[in-house]
N, CA, C and O atoms as a GROMACS GRO file, in nm:
protein
  432
    1MET      N    1  12.524   7.875  14.190
    1MET     CA    2  12.395   7.874  14.122
    1MET      C    3  12.350   7.729  14.105
    1MET      O    4  12.430   7.639  14.079
    2SER      N    5  12.223   7.710  14.119
    2SER     CA    6  12.168   7.575  14.106
    2SER      C    7  12.136   7.545  13.960
    2SER      O    8  12.171   7.621  13.870
    3ASN      N    9  12.069   7.435  13.940
    3ASN     CA   10  12.030   7.396  13.805
    3ASN      C   11  11.923   7.486  13.745
    3ASN      O   12  11.898   7.481  13.625
    4SER      N   13  11.860   7.570  13.828
    4SER     CA   14  11.755   7.658  13.778
    4SER      C   15  11.810   7.767  13.688
    4SER      O   16  11.744   7.809  13.593
    5VAL      N   17  11.932   7.813  13.717
    5VAL     CA   18  11.994   7.919  13.638
    5VAL      C   19  12.092   7.853  13.540
    5VAL      O   20  12.179   7.776  13.581
    6ILE      N   21  12.076   7.885  13.413
    6ILE     CA   22  12.160   7.826  13.309
    6ILE      C   23  12.273   7.923  13.277
    6ILE      O   24  12.247   8.038  13.240
    7VAL      N   25  12.396   7.879  13.290
    7VAL     CA   26  12.511   7.963  13.256
    7VAL      C   27  12.540   7.944  13.108
    7VAL      O   28  12.563   7.832  13.063
    8ILE      N   29  12.540   8.054  13.034
    8ILE     CA   30  12.565   8.046  12.890
    8ILE      C   31  12.675   8.144  12.850
    8ILE      O   32  12.716   8.229  12.928
    9SER      N   33  12.721   8.129  12.725
    9SER     CA   34  12.819   8.222  12.669
    9SER      C   35  12.771   8.263  12.530
    9SER      O   36  12.668   8.215  12.482
   10ASP      N   37  12.846   8.351  12.466
   10ASP     CA   38  12.804   8.405  12.336
   10ASP      C   39  12.754   8.300  12.236
   10ASP      O   40  12.650   8.321  12.174
   11PRO      N   41  12.825   8.186  12.219
   11PRO     CA   42  12.778   8.090  12.118
   11PRO      C   43  12.638   8.033  12.145
   11PRO      O   44  12.569   7.994  12.050
   12GLN      N   45  12.595   8.028  12.270
   12GLN     CA   46  12.463   7.974  12.302
   12GLN      C   47  12.354   8.081  12.307
   12GLN      O   48  12.237   8.048  12.325
   13PHE      N   49  12.390   8.208  12.292
   13PHE     CA   50  12.293   8.315  12.313
   13PHE      C   51  12.170   8.303  12.222
   13PHE      O   52  12.058   8.316  12.269
   14THR      N   53  12.191   8.279  12.096
   14THR     CA   54  12.077   8.270  12.003
   14THR      C   55  11.988   8.153  12.038
   14THR      O   56  11.866   8.169  12.046
   15SER      N   57  12.045   8.034  12.059
   15SER     CA   58  11.961   7.917  12.085
   15SER      C   59  11.892   7.923  12.220
   15SER      O   60  11.778   7.881  12.233
   16GLU      N   61  11.960   7.975  12.322
   16GLU     CA   62  11.903   7.976  12.458
   16GLU      C   63  11.813   8.096  12.485
   16GLU      O   64  11.722   8.087  12.568
   17VAL      N   65  11.836   8.208  12.417
   17VAL     CA   66  11.762   8.331  12.447
   17VAL      C   67  11.672   8.372  12.331
   17VAL      O   68  11.550   8.379  12.347
   18ILE      N   69  11.729   8.399  12.217
   18ILE     CA   70  11.653   8.451  12.102
   18ILE      C   71  11.549   8.350  12.053
   18ILE      O   72  11.436   8.388  12.023
   19ASP      N   73  11.587   8.223  12.045
   19ASP     CA   74  11.498   8.120  11.992
   19ASP      C   75  11.411   8.053  12.098
   19ASP      O   76  11.338   7.960  12.066
   20ALA      N   77  11.416   8.098  12.222
   20ALA     CA   78  11.341   8.034  12.330
   20ALA      C   79  11.190   8.053  12.311
   20ALA      O   80  11.145   8.157  12.262
   21SER      N   81  11.115   7.952  12.350
   21SER     CA   82  10.969   7.958  12.335
   21SER      C   83  10.902   8.029  12.453
   21SER      O   84  10.787   8.071  12.442
   22GLN      N   85  10.972   8.042  12.564
   22GLN     CA   86  10.917   8.109  12.681
   22GLN      C   87  10.997   8.236  12.710
   22GLN      O   88  11.105   8.254  12.654
   23PRO      N   89  10.948   8.324  12.795
   23PRO     CA   90  11.027   8.443  12.832
   23PRO      C   91  11.162   8.402  12.893
   23PRO      O   92  11.172   8.300  12.962
   24VAL      N   93  11.264   8.482  12.868
   24VAL     CA   94  11.397   8.454  12.920
   24VAL      C   95  11.451   8.578  12.990
   24VAL      O   96  11.453   8.688  12.933
   25LEU      N   97  11.494   8.560  13.115
   25LEU     CA   98  11.562   8.666  13.189
   25LEU      C   99  11.711   8.642  13.176
   25LEU      O  100  11.761   8.537  13.217
   26VAL      N  101  11.782   8.739  13.118
   26VAL     CA  102  11.927   8.728  13.105
   26VAL      C  103  11.990   8.816  13.213
   26VAL      O  104  11.967   8.936  13.218
   27TYR      N  105  12.070   8.753  13.297
   27TYR     CA  106  12.138   8.820  13.408
   27TYR      C  107  12.285   8.837  13.370
   27TYR      O  108  12.360   8.740  13.363
   28PHE      N  109  12.324   8.961  13.344
   28PHE     CA  110  12.464   8.992  13.312
   28PHE      C  111  12.536   9.028  13.441
   28PHE      O  112  12.486   9.109  13.520
   29TRP      N  113  12.652   8.968  13.462
   29TRP     CA  114  12.725   8.988  13.587
   29TRP      C  115  12.875   8.987  13.559
   29TRP      O  116  12.919   8.958  13.447
   30ALA      N  117  12.953   9.018  13.662
   30ALA     CA  118  13.099   9.012  13.652
   30ALA      C  119  13.154   8.963  13.786
   30ALA      O  120  13.099   8.994  13.891
   31SER      N  121  13.261   8.886  13.780
   31SER     CA  122  13.320   8.830  13.902
   31SER      C  123  13.373   8.939  13.994
   31SER      O  124  13.379   8.920  14.115
   32TRP      N  125  13.413   9.054  13.938
   32TRP     CA  126  13.468   9.164  14.018
   32TRP      C  127  13.360   9.257  14.072
   32TRP      O  128  13.392   9.357  14.138
   33CYS      N  129  13.233   9.227  14.046
   33CYS     CA  130  13.122   9.316  14.080
   33CYS      C  131  13.058   9.276  14.214
   33CYS      O  132  12.993   9.172  14.223
   34GLY      N  133  13.077   9.358  14.316
   34GLY     CA  134  13.018   9.332  14.447
   34GLY      C  135  12.866   9.325  14.445
   34GLY      O  136  12.809   9.230  14.499
   35PRO      N  137  12.798   9.424  14.384
   35PRO     CA  138  12.651   9.417  14.378
   35PRO      C  139  12.599   9.292  14.306
   35PRO      O  140  12.490   9.244  14.336
   36CYS      N  141  12.677   9.240  14.211
   36CYS     CA  142  12.636   9.116  14.143
   36CYS      C  143  12.629   9.000  14.242
   36CYS      O  144  12.537   8.919  14.238
   37ARG      N  145  12.728   8.994  14.332
   37ARG     CA  146  12.727   8.887  14.432
   37ARG      C  147  12.606   8.900  14.524
   37ARG      O  148  12.548   8.800  14.566
   38LEU      N  149  12.568   9.024  14.554
   38LEU     CA  150  12.451   9.045  14.639
   38LEU      C  151  12.321   9.004  14.569
   38LEU      O  152  12.226   8.961  14.634
   39MET      N  153  12.317   9.018  14.437
   39MET     CA  154  12.196   8.986  14.362
   39MET      C  155  12.180   8.839  14.331
   39MET      O  156  12.068   8.794  14.304
   40SER      N  157  12.287   8.764  14.334
   40SER     CA  158  12.280   8.622  14.294
   40SER      C  159  12.173   8.542  14.367
   40SER      O  160  12.103   8.464  14.303
   41PRO      N  161  12.156   8.557  14.500
   41PRO     CA  162  12.049   8.481  14.566
   41PRO      C  163  11.909   8.517  14.515
   41PRO      O  164  11.823   8.430  14.506
   42ALA      N  165  11.885   8.643  14.482
   42ALA     CA  166  11.754   8.685  14.430
   42ALA      C  167  11.731   8.625  14.291
   42ALA      O  168  11.620   8.582  14.260
   43ILE      N  169  11.834   8.623  14.209
   43ILE     CA  170  11.824   8.562  14.075
   43ILE      C  171  11.792   8.414  14.089
   43ILE      O  172  11.705   8.362  14.019
   44GLU      N  173  11.862   8.349  14.179
   44GLU     CA  174  11.839   8.206  14.204
   44GLU      C  175  11.696   8.182  14.251
   44GLU      O  176  11.630   8.088  14.207
   45ALA      N  177  11.647   8.267  14.340
   45ALA     CA  178  11.512   8.251  14.396
   45ALA      C  179  11.405   8.265  14.288
   45ALA      O  180  11.311   8.185  14.284
   46VAL      N  181  11.417   8.365  14.201
   46VAL     CA  182  11.314   8.381  14.096
   46VAL      C  183  11.325   8.270  13.992
   46VAL      O  184  11.225   8.231  13.933
   47ALA      N  185  11.447   8.220  13.968
   47ALA     CA  186  11.463   8.109  13.873
   47ALA      C  187  11.388   7.987  13.924
   47ALA      O  188  11.325   7.916  13.845
   48THR      N  189  11.394   7.962  14.054
   48THR     CA  190  11.324   7.849  14.113
   48THR      C  191  11.174   7.876  14.119
   48THR      O  192  11.093   7.789  14.085
   49GLN      N  193  11.137   7.995  14.162
   49GLN     CA  194  10.997   8.031  14.182
   49GLN      C  195  10.918   8.032  14.051
   49GLN      O  196  10.803   7.987  14.048
   50TYR      N  197  10.978   8.082  13.944
   50TYR     CA  198  10.908   8.097  13.816
   50TYR      C  199  10.952   7.996  13.711
   50TYR      O  200  10.930   8.018  13.592
   51ASN      N  201  11.012   7.885  13.753
   51ASN     CA  202  11.073   7.794  13.655
   51ASN      C  203  10.972   7.733  13.558
   51ASN      O  204  11.012   7.679  13.455
   52ASP      N  205  10.842   7.740  13.589
   52ASP     CA  206  10.742   7.687  13.497
   52ASP      C  207  10.707   7.785  13.386
   52ASP      O  208  10.647   7.745  13.286
   53ARG      N  209  10.745   7.912  13.401
   53ARG     CA  210  10.706   8.011  13.298
   53ARG      C  211  10.817   8.108  13.260
   53ARG      O  212  10.794   8.202  13.184
   54LEU      N  213  10.938   8.086  13.314
   54LEU     CA  214  11.050   8.176  13.284
   54LEU      C  215  11.180   8.098  13.283
   54LEU      O  216  11.207   8.019  13.373
   55LYS      N  217  11.260   8.121  13.180
   55LYS     CA  218  11.395   8.065  13.177
   55LYS      C  219  11.489   8.175  13.226
   55LYS      O  220  11.476   8.290  13.186
   56VAL      N  221  11.582   8.139  13.313
   56VAL     CA  222  11.679   8.236  13.364
   56VAL      C  223  11.818   8.191  13.321
   56VAL      O  224  11.861   8.080  13.350
   57VAL      N  225  11.888   8.281  13.250
   57VAL     CA  226  12.025   8.252  13.208
   57VAL      C  227  12.118   8.358  13.265
   57VAL      O  228  12.079   8.473  13.288
   58LYS      N  229  12.241   8.317  13.286
   58LYS     CA  230  12.342   8.403  13.348
   58LYS      C  231  12.460   8.412  13.253
   58LYS      O  232  12.510   8.311  13.204
   59MET      N  233  12.506   8.535  13.226
   59MET     CA  234  12.620   8.556  13.138
   59MET      C  235  12.721   8.648  13.204
   59MET      O  236  12.686   8.757  13.250
   60GLU      N  237  12.846   8.604  13.208
   60GLU     CA  238  12.952   8.690  13.259
   60GLU      C  239  12.989   8.787  13.147
   60GLU      O  240  13.010   8.746  13.033
   61VAL      N  241  12.999   8.917  13.179
   61VAL     CA  242  13.016   9.017  13.074
   61VAL      C  243  13.152   9.012  13.005
   61VAL      O  244  13.159   9.025  12.883
   62ASP      N  245  13.260   8.994  13.080
   62ASP     CA  246  13.394   9.006  13.021
   62ASP      C  247  13.421   8.905  12.909
   62ASP      O  248  13.475   8.944  12.805
   63PRO      N  249  13.387   8.776  12.925
   63PRO     CA  250  13.415   8.682  12.816
   63PRO      C  251  13.306   8.676  12.708
   63PRO      O  252  13.318   8.596  12.615
   64ASN      N  253  13.203   8.758  12.718
   64ASN     CA  254  13.091   8.750  12.623
   64ASN      C  255  13.057   8.886  12.562
   64ASN      O  256  12.946   8.935  12.581
   65PRO      N  257  13.150   8.946  12.489
   65PRO     CA  258  13.128   9.081  12.436
   65PRO      C  259  13.016   9.091  12.333
   65PRO      O  260  12.956   9.197  12.319
   66GLU      N  261  12.987   8.983  12.260
   66GLU     CA  262  12.883   8.990  12.157
   66GLU      C  263  12.746   9.012  12.218
   66GLU      O  264  12.673   9.102  12.176
   67ALA      N  265  12.710   8.933  12.318
   67ALA     CA  266  12.579   8.947  12.383
   67ALA      C  267  12.571   9.080  12.459
   67ALA      O  268  12.466   9.145  12.460
   68VAL      N  269  12.681   9.119  12.521
   68VAL     CA  270  12.685   9.247  12.593
   68VAL      C  271  12.655   9.362  12.497
   68VAL      O  272  12.576   9.451  12.529
   69ALA      N  273  12.717   9.360  12.380
   69ALA     CA  274  12.693   9.465  12.280
   69ALA      C  275  12.551   9.457  12.225
   69ALA      O  276  12.484   9.560  12.210
   70GLN      N  277  12.506   9.337  12.194
   70GLN     CA  278  12.372   9.319  12.137
   70GLN      C  279  12.264   9.369  12.234
   70GLN      O  280  12.163   9.424  12.192
   71CYS      N  281  12.286   9.348  12.363
   71CYS     CA  282  12.188   9.387  12.464
   71CYS      C  283  12.215   9.526  12.522
   71CYS      O  284  12.144   9.571  12.613
   72GLN      N  285  12.316   9.593  12.470
   72GLN     CA  286  12.351   9.729  12.512
   72GLN      C  287  12.370   9.739  12.663
   72GLN      O  288  12.319   9.831  12.728
   73VAL      N  289  12.444   9.644  12.719
   73VAL     CA  290  12.474   9.645  12.862
   73VAL      C  291  12.584   9.747  12.889
   73VAL      O  292  12.692   9.739  12.831
   74GLU      N  293  12.555   9.842  12.976
   74GLU     CA  294  12.652   9.946  13.008
   74GLU      C  295  12.708   9.933  13.148
   74GLU      O  296  12.812   9.992  13.178
   75GLY      N  297  12.641   9.859  13.233
   75GLY     CA  298  12.688   9.838  13.369
   75GLY      C  299  12.633   9.707  13.423
   75GLY      O  300  12.536   9.653  13.370
   76VAL      N  301  12.695   9.656  13.527
   76VAL     CA  302  12.649   9.532  13.590
   76VAL      C  303  12.620   9.557  13.737
   76VAL      O  304  12.682   9.644  13.798
   77PRO      N  305  12.528   9.482  13.794
   77PRO     CA  306  12.445   9.380  13.730
   77PRO      C  307  12.343   9.441  13.635
   77PRO      O  308  12.295   9.552  13.656
   78ALA      N  309  12.311   9.366  13.531
   78ALA     CA  310  12.212   9.411  13.433
   78ALA      C  311  12.117   9.296  13.402
   78ALA      O  312  12.156   9.180  13.400
   79LEU      N  313  11.992   9.331  13.380
   79LEU     CA  314  11.890   9.233  13.344
   79LEU      C  315  11.826   9.272  13.213
   79LEU      O  316  11.795   9.389  13.189
   80ARG      N  317  11.806   9.173  13.127
   80ARG     CA  318  11.732   9.192  13.003
   80ARG      C  319  11.626   9.082  12.998
   80ARG      O  320  11.658   8.964  13.008
   81LEU      N  321  11.502   9.122  12.982
   81LEU     CA  322  11.393   9.026  12.973
   81LEU      C  323  11.352   9.014  12.827
   81LEU      O  324  11.310   9.112  12.765
   82PHE      N  325  11.365   8.893  12.773
   82PHE     CA  326  11.334   8.866  12.634
   82PHE      C  327  11.204   8.788  12.623
   82PHE      O  328  11.173   8.702  12.706
   83GLN      N  329  11.128   8.820  12.519
   83GLN     CA  330  11.012   8.739  12.483
   83GLN      C  331  11.006   8.737  12.331
   83GLN      O  332  11.011   8.841  12.266
   84GLN      N  333  10.996   8.618  12.276
   84GLN     CA  334  10.992   8.598  12.130
   84GLN      C  335  11.109   8.668  12.061
   84GLN      O  336  11.093   8.729  11.956
   85GLY      N  337  11.227   8.657  12.123
   85GLY     CA  338  11.350   8.707  12.062
   85GLY      C  339  11.377   8.855  12.076
   85GLY      O  340  11.477   8.905  12.024
   86LYS      N  341  11.289   8.928  12.146
   86LYS     CA  342  11.306   9.072  12.160
   86LYS      C  343  11.311   9.112  12.307
   86LYS      O  344  11.247   9.049  12.392
   87VAL      N  345  11.388   9.218  12.337
   87VAL     CA  346  11.393   9.271  12.473
   87VAL      C  347  11.261   9.342  12.502
   87VAL      O  348  11.224   9.436  12.432
   88ILE      N  349  11.191   9.296  12.606
   88ILE     CA  350  11.064   9.362  12.642
   88ILE      C  351  11.079   9.446  12.768
   88ILE      O  352  10.992   9.528  12.798
   89ASP      N  353  11.187   9.428  12.842
   89ASP     CA  354  11.215   9.513  12.958
   89ASP      C  355  11.362   9.500  12.991
   89ASP      O  356  11.425   9.398  12.961
   90ALA      N  357  11.417   9.602  13.054
   90ALA     CA  358  11.560   9.604  13.087
   90ALA      C  359  11.584   9.691  13.209
   90ALA      O  360  11.512   9.788  13.232
   91THR      N  361  11.685   9.655  13.285
   91THR     CA  362  11.725   9.736  13.400
   91THR      C  363  11.871   9.708  13.431
   91THR      O  364  11.924   9.602  13.398
   92GLU      N  365  11.934   9.804  13.494
   92GLU     CA  366  12.072   9.787  13.540
   92GLU      C  367  12.080   9.834  13.683
   92GLU      O  368  12.009   9.925  13.725
   93GLY      N  369  12.167   9.770  13.760
   93GLY     CA  370  12.183   9.802  13.901
   93GLY      C  371  12.125   9.692  13.988
   93GLY      O  372  12.037   9.617  13.946
   94ALA      N  373  12.177   9.683  14.109
   94ALA     CA  374  12.134   9.578  14.202
   94ALA      C  375  11.992   9.606  14.252
   94ALA      O  376  11.950   9.721  14.264
   95MET      N  377  11.921   9.497  14.281
   95MET     CA  378  11.788   9.507  14.341
   95MET      C  379  11.766   9.385  14.428
   95MET      O  380  11.826   9.280  14.406
   96ASN      N  381  11.678   9.400  14.526
   96ASN     CA  382  11.648   9.286  14.612
   96ASN      C  383  11.544   9.196  14.543
   96ASN      O  384  11.495   9.228  14.435
   97GLN      N  385  11.512   9.085  14.607
   97GLN     CA  386  11.422   8.989  14.545
   97GLN      C  387  11.283   9.048  14.522
   97GLN      O  388  11.220   9.021  14.420
   98GLN      N  389  11.236   9.128  14.615
   98GLN     CA  390  11.103   9.189  14.601
   98GLN      C  391  11.097   9.280  14.478
   98GLN      O  392  11.000   9.275  14.402
   99LYS      N  393  11.199   9.362  14.459
   99LYS     CA  394  11.202   9.451  14.340
   99LYS      C  395  11.217   9.370  14.212
   99LYS      O  396  11.159   9.404  14.109
  100LEU      N  397  11.294   9.263  14.220
  100LEU     CA  398  11.312   9.176  14.103
  100LEU      C  399  11.178   9.112  14.064
  100LEU      O  400  11.144   9.105  13.946
  101GLU      N  401  11.102   9.067  14.163
  101GLU     CA  402  10.972   9.009  14.134
  101GLU      C  403  10.877   9.115  14.076
  101GLU      O  404  10.797   9.084  13.988
  102SER      N  405  10.886   9.236  14.125
  102SER     CA  406  10.802   9.346  14.071
  102SER      C  407  10.840   9.378  13.927
  102SER      O  408  10.754   9.410  13.845
  103PHE      N  409  10.970   9.368  13.896
  103PHE     CA  410  11.018   9.389  13.759
  103PHE      C  411  10.962   9.282  13.665
  103PHE      O  412  10.924   9.312  13.551
  104LEU      N  413  10.956   9.158  13.712
  104LEU     CA  414  10.913   9.046  13.628
  104LEU      C  415  10.762   9.030  13.618
  104LEU      O  416  10.711   8.994  13.512
  105SER      N  417  10.690   9.057  13.726
  105SER     CA  418  10.549   9.018  13.734
  105SER      C  419  10.460   9.072  13.622
  105SER      O  420  10.369   9.000  13.580
  106PRO      N  421  10.479   9.195  13.571
  106PRO     CA  422  10.390   9.240  13.463
  106PRO      C  423  10.403   9.158  13.335
  106PRO      O  424  10.314   9.162  13.250
  107HIS      N  425  10.512   9.083  13.322
  107HIS     CA  426  10.540   9.012  13.198
  107HIS      C  427  10.512   8.863  13.205
  107HIS      O  428  10.519   8.794  13.104
  108LEU      N  429  10.480   8.814  13.325
  108LEU     CA  430  10.465   8.667  13.339
  108LEU      C  431  10.320   8.627  13.360
  108LEU      O  432  10.291   8.508  13.374
   0.00000   0.00000   0.00000
């Protein structure tokens, strides 16, 4: 992942996601998850493409149980889109870049 995607853990969740002034896409993933590896390039692409109006953060599920529970993540890959500290959209399962952009575009 490049500098566009910020890797965070539970202690940074409030400051990086809840308190953010712009919309934040939280990408939940796991190292053992094949579909997560397939989605990483799409996550990277939207982080670069929308970096002026969207913050993209990446959280590994296993070491971050607090954020996983708070966001009600039941499977990976999972996306939670936050605005002003609240989840405004959510999805689970792999998607290509085109579907990811369609997921984001109504909110940006």
